[in-house]
N, C-alpha and C positions, 0 to 999 in steps of 0.2 A: 504493500499500500505506500501511495506516495503521502507525505507529510508536508503541509505548509503552514507556517505560522506568519500571520498577518498582524504586525506590530504598527499600530497607527499613531504611535505617540509623537513621532517626529515629522508627520506629514501635513504640510500645509497647503491647502488648495486643492480644488477638484483635479486640475490637470496633473499636478504631482501625484495625487492619489492614483489616478487611473494609469500613469506611467509605472508606478509602483506595483499594481495589480497585474498589469501586463506582463511585467518582469517576473513576479513571483509565481504566476499561473503559466508562464511561457505561452501567452496568447500569440496568435499569428500577427503578421505585420499589418493586416487590415482591420484589426480591432479598433473599433470607432471611439473608444474613450469616452463613453458616456453610459448611463446605467442600463439603457436597452442593449447595448452591445454586450455590456457585462454579463446580463443575464443568458443572452444568446450564447456566448462563449462558455459560460459555466454549465450550461445544460448540454453542451456538445462534449464535455469531458468524458473520456471512454476508459480511463483507468480509475481503479478505487482511490479516492483522494480524500485525506482528513485534513480539514481546515480549522486551525485554531486561531481565533481572533482575540487580540489583547489590546489594552490601551485605547478603547473607543471612547473619544472624549467630546465630539461635537455632533450637531445635527447631521452633517454629511455622512460622517462615520456610520450614523444609525441608519441612513439611507443605504449605505453600501451593505450593511448587516443585512437589512431587509431584503435586498436583492439576493444576496448569497443564500439566505435562508429559504426564500422562494425557489431559487434554482435546486436547493437540496431536495425539495419537495418533488420536483420534476425529474431529478436525475439520481437513480440509485447509487451512483457511483460517488456521491458527495456526502460526506458525513461532516456537519458543522458544529463546533464547540466555541462558545463566546465566554470569556473570562473577564 
């Protein structure tokens, strides 16, 4: 199982967040850098992946968490843990 730790503590701004997520999840170059594109890429994950989210501190972090947990409901290969 692939394990990804998302630490949002030092992320500032939406653009930086999406660059960070693209890197951590190894999204393709065509990743659109928005919430809809995030959901689409997460539902396409084909290998079992555990995602641990830490240090969510602002409203956009919460939106990201909502998208990731919604994708978890659609994709049996995702397991999401929020600390």
